[in-house]
C-alpha positions as YAML, in Angstrom:
chain: A
units: angstrom
residues:
- id: 1
  name: MET
  ca: [14.17, -15.27, 19.28]
- id: 2
  name: ARG
  ca: [12.01, -17.09, 16.11]
- id: 3
  name: LYS
  ca: [12.04, -15.45, 12.82]
- id: 4
  name: VAL
  ca: [9.29, -13.10, 11.92]
- id: 5
  name: ARG
  ca: [8.29, -11.64, 8.45]
- id: 6
  name: HIS
  ca: [6.51, -8.53, 7.90]
- id: 7
  name: LEU
  ca: [4.98, -6.42, 5.41]
- id: 8
  name: ILE
  ca: [5.27, -2.89, 5.54]
- id: 9
  name: GLU
  ca: [5.55, -2.49, 1.73]
- id: 10
  name: PRO
  ca: [4.43, -4.54, -1.79]
- id: 11
  name: THR
  ca: [8.47, -5.12, -2.32]
- id: 12
  name: ASP
  ca: [8.82, -6.60, 1.10]
- id: 13
  name: PHE
  ca: [8.15, -10.11, -0.69]
- id: 14
  name: THR
  ca: [9.89, -11.17, -4.04]
- id: 15
  name: ILE
  ca: [7.87, -11.86, -7.08]
- id: 16
  name: LYS
  ca: [7.65, -15.24, -6.35]
- id: 17
  name: GLU
  ca: [6.36, -14.95, -2.64]
- id: 18
  name: LEU
  ca: [3.50, -12.40, -4.63]
- id: 19
  name: GLU
  ca: [2.87, -15.42, -6.79]
- id: 20
  name: ASP
  ca: [2.82, -18.27, -4.13]
- id: 21
  name: LEU
  ca: [0.09, -15.75, -2.05]
- id: 22
  name: PHE
  ca: [-1.90, -15.21, -5.03]
- id: 23
  name: GLU
  ca: [-2.16, -19.06, -6.02]
- id: 24
  name: LEU
  ca: [-3.48, -19.47, -2.18]
- id: 25
  name: ALA
  ca: [-5.72, -16.64, -2.69]
- id: 26
  name: ASP
  ca: [-7.47, -18.88, -5.48]
- id: 27
  name: LEU
  ca: [-7.14, -21.86, -3.56]
- id: 28
  name: ILE
  ca: [-9.12, -20.05, -0.53]
- id: 29
  name: ILE
  ca: [-12.25, -18.82, -3.43]
- id: 30
  name: GLU
  ca: [-12.23, -22.39, -4.89]
- id: 31
  name: ASN
  ca: [-12.85, -23.50, -1.45]
- id: 32
  name: PRO
  ca: [-13.20, -21.64, 1.44]
- id: 33
  name: ARG
  ca: [-14.74, -24.17, 3.90]
- id: 34
  name: LYS
  ca: [-11.53, -26.33, 3.69]
- id: 35
  name: TYR
  ca: [-9.47, -22.94, 4.98]
- id: 36
  name: SER
  ca: [-12.15, -22.41, 7.41]
- id: 37
  name: ARG
  ca: [-10.16, -23.54, 10.77]
- id: 38
  name: GLN
  ca: [-6.16, -22.53, 9.36]
- id: 39
  name: CYS
  ca: [-5.97, -19.79, 12.07]
- id: 40
  name: ASP
  ca: [-7.46, -21.75, 14.77]
- id: 41
  name: GLY
  ca: [-6.25, -20.36, 18.27]
- id: 42
  name: LYS
  ca: [-4.37, -17.43, 16.31]
- id: 43
  name: ILE
  ca: [-4.96, -13.84, 16.90]
- id: 44
  name: LEU
  ca: [-5.01, -10.75, 15.00]
- id: 45
  name: VAL
  ca: [-4.75, -7.53, 16.55]
- id: 46
  name: THR
  ca: [-5.43, -4.63, 14.73]
- id: 47
  name: LEU
  ca: [-3.71, -0.87, 15.64]
- id: 48
  name: PHE
  ca: [-6.36, 1.44, 13.47]
- id: 49
  name: TYR
  ca: [-5.48, 5.21, 14.45]
- id: 50
  name: GLU
  ca: [-6.89, 6.50, 11.37]
- id: 51
  name: PRO
  ca: [-10.30, 5.61, 10.13]
- id: 52
  name: SER
  ca: [-10.98, 2.42, 7.85]
- id: 53
  name: THR
  ca: [-14.12, 0.52, 6.19]
- id: 54
  name: ARG
  ca: [-12.58, -2.00, 4.21]
- id: 55
  name: THR
  ca: [-9.49, -2.32, 4.81]
- id: 56
  name: ARG
  ca: [-10.23, -3.19, 8.65]
- id: 57
  name: PHE
  ca: [-13.17, -4.87, 7.83]
- id: 58
  name: SER
  ca: [-12.13, -7.22, 5.43]
- id: 59
  name: PHE
  ca: [-8.90, -7.91, 7.81]
- id: 60
  name: GLU
  ca: [-11.46, -8.70, 10.60]
- id: 61
  name: ALA
  ca: [-13.36, -10.89, 8.12]
- id: 62
  name: ALA
  ca: [-10.44, -12.84, 6.63]
- id: 63
  name: MET
  ca: [-9.21, -14.07, 10.34]
- id: 64
  name: MET
  ca: [-12.96, -14.83, 11.28]
- id: 65
  name: ARG
  ca: [-13.32, -17.16, 8.18]
- id: 66
  name: LEU
  ca: [-10.15, -18.72, 8.98]
- id: 67
  name: GLY
  ca: [-11.15, -19.53, 12.68]
- id: 68
  name: GLY
  ca: [-9.16, -16.97, 14.65]
- id: 69
  name: ASN
  ca: [-9.82, -14.30, 16.58]
- id: 70
  name: ILE
  ca: [-9.22, -10.57, 16.77]
- id: 71
  name: LEU
  ca: [-8.52, -7.77, 19.57]
- id: 72
  name: GLY
  ca: [-7.39, -3.70, 19.05]
- id: 73
  name: PHE
  ca: [-9.02, -0.54, 18.47]
- id: 74
  name: SER
  ca: [-10.48, 1.53, 15.87]
- id: 75
  name: ASP
  ca: [-9.87, 4.64, 17.32]
- id: 76
  name: PRO
  ca: [-7.16, 5.82, 18.79]
- id: 77
  name: ASN
  ca: [-8.64, 7.90, 21.92]
- id: 78
  name: SER
  ca: [-10.33, 5.08, 23.46]
- id: 79
  name: SER
  ca: [-6.44, 3.50, 24.07]
- id: 80
  name: SER
  ca: [-3.62, 4.56, 26.11]
- id: 81
  name: THR
  ca: [-2.25, 6.72, 23.21]
- id: 82
  name: ALA
  ca: [-5.16, 9.04, 24.55]
- id: 83
  name: LYS
  ca: [-2.96, 9.19, 27.54]
- id: 84
  name: GLY
  ca: [0.52, 9.62, 25.92]
- id: 85
  name: GLU
  ca: [1.99, 6.25, 25.19]
- id: 86
  name: ASN
  ca: [3.57, 6.27, 21.77]
- id: 87
  name: ILE
  ca: [3.70, 2.76, 19.11]
- id: 88
  name: LEU
  ca: [6.89, 1.95, 19.75]
- id: 89
  name: ASP
  ca: [5.13, 1.35, 23.51]
- id: 90
  name: THR
  ca: [1.97, -0.22, 22.22]
- id: 91
  name: ILE
  ca: [3.66, -2.58, 19.85]
- id: 92
  name: ARG
  ca: [5.92, -3.91, 22.82]
- id: 93
  name: ILE
  ca: [2.96, -4.70, 24.81]
- id: 94
  name: VAL
  ca: [0.58, -6.27, 21.88]
- id: 95
  name: SER
  ca: [3.02, -8.63, 20.55]
- id: 96
  name: GLY
  ca: [2.87, -10.06, 23.94]
- id: 97
  name: TYR
  ca: [-0.69, -10.64, 23.65]
- id: 98
  name: ALA
  ca: [-1.23, -11.72, 19.72]
- id: 99
  name: ASP
  ca: [0.43, -13.71, 17.24]
- id: 100
  name: ILE
  ca: [0.12, -10.72, 14.53]
- id: 101
  name: ALA
  ca: [-0.97, -7.25, 14.37]
- id: 102
  name: VAL
  ca: [-2.02, -4.61, 11.51]
- id: 103
  name: MET
  ca: [-1.42, -0.96, 12.18]
- id: 104
  name: ARG
  ca: [-2.82, 1.83, 10.01]
- id: 105
  name: HIS
  ca: [-1.13, 5.38, 11.18]
- id: 106
  name: PRO
  ca: [-1.35, 8.83, 10.09]
- id: 107
  name: VAL
  ca: [2.12, 9.60, 10.11]
- id: 108
  name: GLU
  ca: [4.87, 8.25, 7.67]
- id: 109
  name: GLY
  ca: [6.71, 5.49, 8.59]
- id: 110
  name: GLY
  ca: [4.65, 3.77, 11.48]
- id: 111
  name: PRO
  ca: [4.24, 0.53, 10.93]
- id: 112
  name: LYS
  ca: [7.84, 0.24, 9.81]
- id: 113
  name: ALA
  ca: [8.80, 1.90, 13.07]
- id: 114
  name: ALA
  ca: [6.88, -0.90, 15.00]
- id: 115
  name: SER
  ca: [7.88, -3.75, 13.03]
- id: 116
  name: LEU
  ca: [11.27, -2.94, 13.83]
- id: 117
  name: TYR
  ca: [10.30, -3.42, 18.11]
- id: 118
  name: SER
  ca: [7.81, -6.20, 17.70]
- id: 119
  name: LYS
  ca: [7.84, -9.91, 18.27]
- id: 120
  name: ILE
  ca: [4.80, -10.71, 16.00]
- id: 121
  name: PRO
  ca: [4.69, -9.96, 12.48]
- id: 122
  name: VAL
  ca: [3.30, -6.33, 11.55]
- id: 123
  name: ILE
  ca: [1.55, -5.50, 8.28]
- id: 124
  name: ASN
  ca: [1.33, -1.75, 7.19]
- id: 125
  name: ALA
  ca: [-2.66, -0.93, 6.86]
- id: 126
  name: GLY
  ca: [-1.60, 2.55, 5.73]
- id: 127
  name: ASP
  ca: [0.96, 5.14, 6.79]
- id: 128
  name: GLY
  ca: [-0.05, 8.53, 6.00]
- id: 129
  name: GLY
  ca: [0.53, 9.34, 2.13]
- id: 130
  name: HIS
  ca: [3.23, 6.69, 2.06]
- id: 131
  name: GLN
  ca: [2.21, 3.31, 1.27]
- id: 132
  name: HIS
  ca: [-0.61, 0.81, 1.51]
- id: 133
  name: PRO
  ca: [0.39, -2.75, 0.71]
- id: 134
  name: THR
  ca: [-2.41, -4.73, 1.60]
- id: 135
  name: GLN
  ca: [-4.37, -2.74, -0.95]
- id: 136
  name: THR
  ca: [-1.64, -3.14, -3.69]
- id: 137
  name: LEU
  ca: [-1.65, -6.66, -3.28]
- id: 138
  name: THR
  ca: [-5.80, -6.61, -3.68]
- id: 139
  name: ASP
  ca: [-4.83, -4.50, -7.23]
- id: 140
  name: LEU
  ca: [-2.30, -6.74, -7.90]
- id: 141
  name: TYR
  ca: [-4.58, -9.91, -7.97]
- id: 142
  name: THR
  ca: [-7.44, -8.18, -9.41]
- id: 143
  name: ILE
  ca: [-5.36, -7.36, -12.72]
- id: 144
  name: ARG
  ca: [-3.89, -10.53, -12.63]
- id: 145
  name: SER
  ca: [-7.45, -12.13, -12.23]
- id: 146
  name: LYS
  ca: [-8.54, -10.14, -15.52]
- id: 147
  name: PHE
  ca: [-5.51, -10.47, -17.42]
- id: 148
  name: GLY
  ca: [-3.81, -13.43, -16.44]
- id: 149
  name: ARG
  ca: [-0.41, -11.45, -16.25]
- id: 150
  name: LEU
  ca: [1.31, -8.85, -14.75]
- id: 151
  name: ASP
  ca: [3.57, -7.63, -17.01]
- id: 152
  name: ASN
  ca: [3.20, -5.87, -20.28]
- id: 153
  name: LEU
  ca: [0.62, -3.60, -19.23]
- id: 154
  name: LYS
  ca: [0.08, 0.11, -19.21]
- id: 155
  name: ILE
  ca: [-1.40, 1.30, -16.00]
- id: 156
  name: GLY
  ca: [-2.99, 4.92, -15.86]
- id: 157
  name: ILE
  ca: [-3.07, 6.05, -12.30]
- id: 158
  name: CYS
  ca: [-5.77, 9.04, -11.71]
- id: 159
  name: GLY
  ca: [-6.18, 11.68, -9.56]
- id: 160
  name: ASP
  ca: [-4.76, 12.13, -6.04]
- id: 161
  name: LEU
  ca: [-1.18, 10.85, -6.86]
- id: 162
  name: LYS
  ca: [0.46, 13.50, -4.42]
- id: 163
  name: TYR
  ca: [-0.83, 11.72, -0.81]
- id: 164
  name: GLY
  ca: [-2.58, 8.78, -2.25]
- id: 165
  name: ARG
  ca: [-0.32, 5.97, -0.81]
- id: 166
  name: THR
  ca: [-2.32, 3.44, -2.55]
- id: 167
  name: THR
  ca: [-0.88, 4.67, -6.20]
- id: 168
  name: HIS
  ca: [2.63, 4.95, -4.70]
- id: 169
  name: SER
  ca: [2.33, 1.32, -3.58]
- id: 170
  name: LEU
  ca: [0.96, 0.30, -6.98]
- id: 171
  name: VAL
  ca: [3.76, 2.19, -8.87]
- id: 172
  name: LYS
  ca: [6.60, 0.19, -6.41]
- id: 173
  name: ALA
  ca: [4.85, -3.07, -7.07]
- id: 174
  name: MET
  ca: [3.83, -2.96, -11.08]
- id: 175
  name: SER
  ca: [7.36, -1.39, -11.92]
- id: 176
  name: ARG
  ca: [8.67, -4.73, -10.90]
- id: 177
  name: TYR
  ca: [7.22, -6.35, -13.26]
- id: 178
  name: GLU
  ca: [8.35, -6.29, -17.57]
- id: 179
  name: ASN
  ca: [7.72, -3.45, -19.85]
- id: 180
  name: ASN
  ca: [4.67, -1.84, -17.83]
- id: 181
  name: THR
  ca: [4.28, 1.71, -18.08]
- id: 182
  name: PHE
  ca: [2.41, 4.35, -16.41]
- id: 183
  name: SER
  ca: [0.42, 7.34, -17.02]
- id: 184
  name: PHE
  ca: [0.25, 9.70, -14.49]
- id: 185
  name: ILE
  ca: [-2.91, 11.71, -14.28]
- id: 186
  name: SER
  ca: [-3.62, 14.78, -12.17]
- id: 187
  name: PRO
  ca: [-3.67, 17.90, -11.42]
- id: 188
  name: GLU
  ca: [-0.17, 19.83, -11.22]
- id: 189
  name: GLU
  ca: [-0.71, 20.09, -7.73]
- id: 190
  name: LEU
  ca: [-0.99, 17.04, -7.06]
- id: 191
  name: LYS
  ca: [1.14, 14.86, -9.28]
- id: 192
  name: MET
  ca: [3.33, 12.15, -8.28]
- id: 193
  name: PRO
  ca: [6.40, 12.71, -5.63]
- id: 194
  name: ALA
  ca: [9.33, 13.09, -6.80]
- id: 195
  name: TYR
  ca: [10.88, 10.04, -4.84]
- id: 196
  name: ILE
  ca: [8.43, 7.75, -6.61]
- id: 197
  name: CYS
  ca: [9.42, 8.98, -10.34]
- id: 198
  name: ASP
  ca: [13.02, 8.82, -8.92]
- id: 199
  name: GLU
  ca: [13.01, 5.54, -8.08]
- id: 200
  name: LEU
  ca: [11.28, 4.67, -11.85]
- id: 201
  name: ASN
  ca: [14.08, 6.81, -13.15]
- id: 202
  name: ARG
  ca: [16.77, 4.88, -11.44]
- id: 203
  name: ASN
  ca: [15.49, 1.51, -13.07]
- id: 204
  name: GLY
  ca: [15.80, 2.68, -16.21]
- id: 205
  name: GLY
  ca: [13.74, 3.17, -19.43]
- id: 206
  name: ASP
  ca: [10.74, 5.57, -20.59]
- id: 207
  name: GLN
  ca: [8.21, 4.36, -17.75]
- id: 208
  name: TYR
  ca: [6.27, 7.03, -17.06]
- id: 209
  name: LYS
  ca: [4.11, 10.03, -18.69]
- id: 210
  name: GLU
  ca: [1.91, 12.54, -17.19]
- id: 211
  name: PHE
  ca: [-1.08, 13.95, -18.51]
- id: 212
  name: ARG
  ca: [-3.71, 16.63, -16.93]
- id: 213
  name: THR
  ca: [-6.91, 15.16, -18.00]
- id: 214
  name: ILE
  ca: [-8.38, 11.76, -17.89]
- id: 215
  name: GLU
  ca: [-9.55, 12.45, -22.00]
- id: 216
  name: ASP
  ca: [-5.72, 12.49, -22.67]
- id: 217
  name: ALA
  ca: [-4.65, 9.19, -21.55]
- id: 218
  name: ILE
  ca: [-7.94, 6.45, -21.44]
- id: 219
  name: GLY
  ca: [-7.39, 6.12, -24.90]
- id: 220
  name: ASP
  ca: [-3.96, 3.98, -24.44]
- id: 221
  name: VAL
  ca: [-4.16, 2.13, -20.89]
- id: 222
  name: ASP
  ca: [-5.12, -0.99, -20.03]
- id: 223
  name: ILE
  ca: [-6.07, -0.15, -16.43]
- id: 224
  name: LEU
  ca: [-7.39, 2.93, -15.30]
- id: 225
  name: TYR
  ca: [-6.76, 3.18, -11.13]
- id: 226
  name: MET
  ca: [-8.90, 6.29, -9.77]
- id: 227
  name: THR
  ca: [-8.95, 7.56, -6.46]
- id: 228
  name: ARG
  ca: [-10.39, 10.29, -5.11]
- id: 229
  name: ILE
  ca: [-9.17, 13.76, -3.81]
- id: 230
  name: GLN
  ca: [-8.44, 13.15, -0.32]
- id: 231
  name: ARG
  ca: [-9.60, 16.45, 1.57]
- id: 232
  name: GLU
  ca: [-7.87, 15.01, 5.01]
- id: 233
  name: ARG
  ca: [-4.87, 15.37, 3.62]
- id: 234
  name: PHE
  ca: [-4.94, 18.95, 2.74]
- id: 235
  name: SER
  ca: [-3.68, 21.61, 5.31]
- id: 236
  name: ASP
  ca: [-4.59, 24.00, 2.48]
- id: 237
  name: LEU
  ca: [-8.51, 23.70, 2.09]
- id: 238
  name: GLU
  ca: [-8.55, 26.43, -0.75]
- id: 239
  name: MET
  ca: [-6.50, 24.13, -2.47]
- id: 240
  name: TYR
  ca: [-8.23, 21.02, -1.95]
- id: 241
  name: GLU
  ca: [-11.78, 23.20, -3.22]
- id: 242
  name: ARG
  ca: [-9.94, 23.76, -6.24]
- id: 243
  name: VAL
  ca: [-8.91, 20.62, -7.10]
- id: 244
  name: LYS
  ca: [-11.35, 18.49, -5.91]
- id: 245
  name: ASP
  ca: [-13.71, 18.14, -8.86]
- id: 246
  name: SER
  ca: [-10.35, 18.12, -11.28]
- id: 247
  name: CYS
  ca: [-10.45, 14.33, -12.03]
- id: 248
  name: ILE
  ca: [-14.24, 12.76, -12.94]
- id: 249
  name: LEU
  ca: [-14.65, 9.13, -14.61]
- id: 250
  name: THR
  ca: [-18.19, 9.37, -16.55]
- id: 251
  name: THR
  ca: [-19.79, 7.33, -19.40]
- id: 252
  name: ASP
  ca: [-18.71, 9.93, -22.10]
- id: 253
  name: LYS
  ca: [-15.00, 9.34, -21.21]
- id: 254
  name: MET
  ca: [-15.08, 5.60, -20.99]
- id: 255
  name: LYS
  ca: [-16.69, 5.84, -24.52]
- id: 256
  name: LEU
  ca: [-12.77, 6.71, -25.24]
- id: 257
  name: ALA
  ca: [-11.05, 3.66, -23.69]
- id: 258
  name: GLY
  ca: [-10.31, 0.45, -25.02]
- id: 259
  name: GLU
  ca: [-13.22, -2.72, -24.77]
- id: 260
  name: ASN
  ca: [-10.56, -4.56, -22.54]
- id: 261
  name: MET
  ca: [-9.88, -1.78, -20.30]
- id: 262
  name: ILE
  ca: [-10.79, -2.21, -16.64]
- id: 263
  name: VAL
  ca: [-11.18, 0.43, -13.74]
- id: 264
  name: LEU
  ca: [-10.22, -0.01, -10.25]
- id: 265
  name: HIS
  ca: [-10.38, 2.13, -7.22]
- id: 266
  name: PRO
  ca: [-9.19, 1.38, -3.94]
- id: 267
  name: LEU
  ca: [-12.43, 2.86, -2.45]
- id: 268
  name: PRO
  ca: [-14.02, 5.07, -0.77]
- id: 269
  name: ARG
  ca: [-14.97, 6.50, -3.76]
- id: 270
  name: VAL
  ca: [-16.61, 10.86, -3.54]
- id: 271
  name: ASN
  ca: [-17.31, 12.35, -7.06]
- id: 272
  name: GLU
  ca: [-14.12, 11.23, -9.19]
- id: 273
  name: ILE
  ca: [-16.66, 8.19, -10.72]
- id: 274
  name: HIS
  ca: [-19.90, 9.01, -11.51]
- id: 275
  name: PRO
  ca: [-22.57, 6.13, -10.68]
- id: 276
  name: ASP
  ca: [-23.57, 5.90, -14.16]
- id: 277
  name: VAL
  ca: [-19.77, 3.96, -14.59]
- id: 278
  name: ASP
  ca: [-21.06, 1.09, -11.82]
- id: 279
  name: ALA
  ca: [-23.22, -0.09, -15.14]
- id: 280
  name: ASP
  ca: [-20.07, -0.82, -17.42]
- id: 281
  name: GLU
  ca: [-18.60, -4.07, -17.64]
- id: 282
  name: ARG
  ca: [-15.35, -3.05, -17.01]
- id: 283
  name: ALA
  ca: [-15.62, -1.64, -13.74]
- id: 284
  name: CYS
  ca: [-13.81, -3.97, -11.38]
- id: 285
  name: TYR
  ca: [-13.87, -2.00, -7.91]
- id: 286
  name: PHE
  ca: [-16.30, -3.69, -6.04]
- id: 287
  name: GLN
  ca: [-15.15, -7.13, -7.12]
- id: 288
  name: GLN
  ca: [-11.51, -5.39, -6.24]
- id: 289
  name: ALA
  ca: [-12.80, -4.67, -3.07]
- id: 290
  name: GLU
  ca: [-13.90, -8.18, -2.37]
- id: 291
  name: ASN
  ca: [-10.73, -9.88, -3.46]
- id: 292
  name: GLY
  ca: [-9.27, -7.96, -0.51]
- id: 293
  name: MET
  ca: [-10.62, -10.02, 1.48]
- id: 294
  name: TYR
  ca: [-9.58, -13.15, -0.15]
- id: 295
  name: VAL
  ca: [-5.68, -11.90, -0.15]
- id: 296
  name: ARG
  ca: [-5.68, -10.98, 3.53]
- id: 297
  name: MET
  ca: [-6.95, -14.53, 4.21]
- id: 298
  name: SER
  ca: [-3.74, -15.93, 2.02]
- id: 299
  name: LEU
  ca: [-1.48, -13.51, 3.58]
- id: 300
  name: LEU
  ca: [-2.40, -14.02, 7.40]
- id: 301
  name: MET
  ca: [-1.81, -17.71, 6.82]
- id: 302
  name: LEU
  ca: [1.62, -17.38, 4.89]
- id: 303
  name: LEU
  ca: [2.45, -14.78, 7.82]
- id: 304
  name: LEU
  ca: [1.65, -17.46, 10.47]
- id: 305
  name: ASP
  ca: [3.12, -20.04, 9.18]
- id: 306
  name: GLU
  ca: [6.61, -20.22, 10.54]
- id: 307
  name: THR
  ca: [7.29, -23.42, 8.81]
- id: 308
  name: GLY
  ca: [6.50, -22.94, 5.10]
- id: 309
  name: ASP
  ca: [8.51, -22.04, 2.48]
- id: 310
  name: PHE
  ca: [7.51, -18.56, 2.09]
- id: 311
  name: TYR
  ca: [8.00, -17.70, 6.19]
- id: 312
  name: ASN
  ca: [11.51, -18.75, 5.56]
- id: 313
  name: GLY
  ca: [12.50, -17.11, 1.88]
- id: 314
  name: LYS
  ca: [14.86, -14.40, 1.57]
- id: 315
  name: VAL
  ca: [13.83, -10.76, 0.71]
- id: 316
  name: LEU
  ca: [14.91, -9.26, -1.70]
- id: 317
  name: PRO
  ca: [14.98, -5.87, -2.87]
- id: 318
  name: VAL
  ca: [13.12, -4.35, -5.36]
- id: 319
  name: ASN
  ca: [16.42, -2.09, -6.35]
- id: 320
  name: ASP
  ca: [19.29, -4.83, -6.84]
- id: 321
  name: SER
  ca: [21.67, -1.20, -6.54]
- id: 322
  name: MET
  ca: [20.49, -1.04, -2.86]
- id: 323
  name: THR
  ca: [23.64, -1.19, -0.86]
- id: 324
  name: SER
  ca: [22.67, -0.77, 2.59]
- id: 325
  name: VAL
  ca: [21.00, 1.02, 5.66]
- id: 326
  name: VAL
  ca: [22.61, 3.08, 7.61]
- id: 327
  name: GLU
  ca: [21.85, 4.73, 10.63]
- id: 328
  name: MET
  ca: [22.69, 8.63, 9.65]
- id: 329
  name: ASP
  ca: [22.07, 12.35, 9.25]
- id: 330
  name: GLU
  ca: [18.28, 13.23, 10.02]
- id: 331
  name: CYS
  ca: [15.13, 13.08, 8.37]
- id: 332
  name: ARG
  ca: [13.42, 16.61, 7.65]
- id: 333
  name: ASN
  ca: [10.30, 14.91, 5.98]
- id: 334
  name: PRO
  ca: [7.56, 16.77, 8.44]
- id: 335
  name: LYS
  ca: [5.42, 13.75, 7.98]
- id: 336
  name: CYS
  ca: [7.84, 11.53, 9.05]
- id: 337
  name: ILE
  ca: [7.49, 9.08, 12.06]
- id: 338
  name: THR
  ca: [11.15, 10.43, 13.42]
- id: 339
  name: GLY
  ca: [9.20, 13.65, 13.85]
- id: 340
  name: TYR
  ca: [6.83, 11.92, 16.50]
- id: 341
  name: GLU
  ca: [9.27, 9.42, 17.98]
- id: 342
  name: PRO
  ca: [12.24, 10.74, 19.50]
- id: 343
  name: SER
  ca: [13.66, 7.48, 20.50]
- id: 344
  name: LEU
  ca: [13.98, 6.62, 17.02]
- id: 345
  name: LYS
  ca: [17.22, 6.25, 15.53]
- id: 346
  name: GLN
  ca: [17.87, 7.60, 12.00]
- id: 347
  name: ARG
  ca: [17.79, 4.98, 9.22]
- id: 348
  name: PHE
  ca: [18.53, 5.66, 5.53]
- id: 349
  name: ILE
  ca: [18.72, 3.22, 2.84]
- id: 350
  name: THR
  ca: [21.94, 4.04, 0.56]
- id: 351
  name: TYR
  ca: [21.56, 2.77, -3.33]
- id: 352
  name: GLY
  ca: [24.66, 2.27, -5.72]
- id: 353
  name: ASP
  ca: [24.52, 5.42, -7.34]
- id: 354
  name: GLY
  ca: [24.74, 7.22, -4.00]
- id: 355
  name: THR
  ca: [21.07, 8.44, -3.50]
- id: 356
  name: LYS
  ca: [20.01, 8.16, -0.06]
- id: 357
  name: VAL
  ca: [16.42, 7.45, 1.01]
- id: 358
  name: CYS
  ca: [14.64, 7.12, 4.46]
- id: 359
  name: ASP
  ca: [13.67, 3.69, 5.73]
- id: 360
  name: TYR
  ca: [10.61, 4.98, 7.31]
- id: 361
  name: CYS
  ca: [9.22, 7.53, 4.99]
- id: 362
  name: GLY
  ca: [10.78, 7.26, 1.87]
- id: 363
  name: ALA
  ca: [11.97, 10.74, 1.58]
- id: 364
  name: VAL
  ca: [15.18, 11.01, -0.69]
- id: 365
  name: LEU
  ca: [18.14, 12.49, 1.66]
- id: 366
  name: GLU
  ca: [18.91, 15.45, -0.73]
- id: 367
  name: LYS
  ca: [15.22, 16.88, -0.29]
- id: 368
  name: TYR
  ca: [14.68, 16.66, 3.16]
- id: 369
  name: CYS
  ca: [17.30, 15.98, 5.10]
- id: 370
  name: THR
  ca: [20.78, 17.43, 6.31]
- id: 371
  name: GLY
  ca: [24.05, 17.72, 4.66]
- id: 372
  name: ASP
  ca: [25.77, 14.41, 3.18]
- id: 373
  name: LYS
  ca: [28.12, 12.78, 5.69]
...
């Protein structure tokens, strides 16, 4: 069987591979016509188990601009999922029809599980509150285009840090570059999950601080990454009502920021950025959204190129102390795919310091899982 590369989280690619991807995106933007037939005869299958506008449309636009074709669904109720088919059987079937798959799933680890059973590359387009790597590639590309680098930056991340998969992916990606620091801005109820903070702590150094208001942090960041409070992630609507307006960026707050600071947002927004901020030259979120199409064009080309250096490259873990993936114990994270797909074998990553995390959802063993064996 031919070698297959997947993108499940940003750390699946080395920093060198990410730079190759970004350089290709630069070339596509400079001369899009040159690349208009690069995926001629290729088929992208889109498996969207959750609603999406920007991610799905940008992937479909990317494939069409490369000359390829698209099949798939944007509503699982229109597929055999409505009859009870699991994602493992779905990916086995569609990987015989298409050349590459992009999947969004409401359960953490869904695309990872699919990748283990797929004959074609699988791209994670968002899995519950866990990861959203192609949004992160878009974020990194936009930051790179504005600052000319991805290191020595101060990144403020604001809003729903508990459930915001884009924020989790961004932290994991930016923490790989030297001397980046983070300001986590959120209400107490929506603060950054422990497993993300634990990863930063394992990397060493004083990489993050926590804040409760935008005003306390905005004056000392290069990037302010805003996110919406996601009503669909809350089981407690009373909590949602209590925190939904806790982080709102206004023109008055922008006066506290540096003149070279930029504002990013994965979109869609609700009320967390006042429309008047759009006129500020530092507001880069609409350009960020357009960049997403070019980054995904680059990603599709590289994953479909079986002969290039990128495809045959060695994937390095973000943390060099990671030692192995072992099948053991039982993940107790209620939002993990292992609770929805009984046939899946449990998989845990073991780090050199003894920490074990679920390979599907990233949950730390001590928090969610049965006793250490």
